[in-house]
N, C-alpha and C positions, 0 to 999 in steps of 0.2 A: 169421444176422448175423454171424459169425465171418467168413465168405464176402468180405463187405460190408465190415467190417475195414478185412481183407485188401487189398481191393483199395483200398481209400482207403489204405493203408498204402503199396499200390505208387505208385500215383500221386506220391504225399508225394516219397516218395522221387524219384522221375522228376523231376517238377517241379521239386526245388528243386535235384539235379544238372543239370538245365539251365542252369538260373536262375545256381549262380553259377559252370559251367566257360563255360557259351555263353553268356547273354544276358548276365551282367553284365557284360560287357568290351564290350560293345557299346553307344558314342556316338554317333550316327551327327549330324554339324555340332555335337557336343558340348552336343546337348539330349535328342536320346531312345536313349531305354533304355524294351528291352522288359522289363516286369513278366510273365513270362509264368504265377510260383507263384498270382499271381491266380485263374487256373483252378484252380486244387483247391478252394478257397472258389466258386467258383460253381457245381463239378458235387456239391456236395453235397446230396444225395437229401430230400424233402418227406418231415416228420415223423419228421426229427432237429431232440433237443431243441436247448435255448439253449446247454449246457452243452456237449454234445456240440458240437458248430461251434465256438463259445468253443476249446473246447481244441483239436480238429484245426487252426484256423486259427492259434492262439495256436503251437502246436508247430511249424507252415510256417514260421510270420517268426519263429518262432527259430533254425530251422536257417539259413535262409536268411543270419542274422543273426549267425552264429557260423561260416559260409563265408564270406561278404561282407563281414566286416570292418566291419557296418553295425549298431553298436551301439546295438538297442533300436528303431531305424528299421521294418523290417518285421515284427517283432512286434508296435509297440504297431499299422501298416497293417494290418495281417490281422486282430488282434484285434476292431478296429471293423470290419472289414468282415464276418466271424465272427457277430459283436451284428446289421448289419441283413440279411446274406443270407437265413435264413428268410422271414424277413418280406417284402419285398420279394420273394422266389421264391412265396412264398404269396398277394399279390397280383396277379403275372403271369398264374400260373395260367386255363386256364379252370374253370369249376364244374365241368362232368364228368370231371377231369382226376384219375387211379388215387390211392390211397390214397399209396402209394408208387411215386411217380417221381424220377426225376432228370433238370432243366435239359440241353435242347438243342435242336437245333431236330426233332426230331419232336414233343418235348412240346409245346412253345410255340410259335407261328408262329415266322419266320426269324425279322420286324422285334420283334416281342414280344422274342426271344430278345439280339438285340444293342441293344435298348433296356437290356434287365436285366444284360448282361455290361458294358453302359457304363456304368451306373451304380454298376457293384461297380467294375471298372477307374478310374473319374475318384475316386471315394471313396477307395479304394487310395492312387492318385498325389499326390491333394489333399495327403491325410498325412502322404506319404511325406517327399515334396519339400516344406513347409512345414516340418515336422522337421531336416531337413538346412538349410536354409538357415538354420531359426532366428535369424531379421530378417527386416526389410520395407522393410530397404534398398535390394536389388534385387529384387523383389515381380512386373517385369516379367521378370525371367531364370527367376525361377522359376516366373511363371505360363506361360512357352512353355515348359519344362520337362513339365511338366502334363501340356499339352494334349497337346503332339509324343511324349511318351512315352507316353501312352491309347492313342496315335491307330495308332503301331507294334507294341504288347501287340494289339489289337485287329483289324490286320491278323496279326498271329503267331498269337494263339489261335481264332479262327475255322475257317480251316481245320485247323486241329486238332481241333475240333470237327469240325467236317464228315468228316477221318478215322476218328473214333472212334466217329460212325456207323454 
């Protein structure tokens, strides 16, 4: 159990560092910003309690907020993702899946994993950019930022998942 928690902590610190030091400074065409810290929530194992998932995801968002100076945006977005992740993963799993498994290509099929990850990334980015805009005056720009950032995040996270395998 401690080994799993230490592994989670290592991934959390790695992804927060990557997000704040590297990916947070990428703004392709002024719209697409990768949000790789969502990958942390996507890899939480089956059987994790809702409270534990919420705490891990909030901590990830909080650290991103502290170091990226986005007060509350990442925390709120990651907390929502933490609320959805356990149920979404449970619905995507095949019936014969092991009791303690981690989301990935080996657990889910390629397309099921892409679908699972896309939902988590889209939910995170939708809330993040909606809170950031805090207005509906330029909703087209916000929608474009959500879509572009989601696609860029997926393009970065899927190879990371393949390497993790």
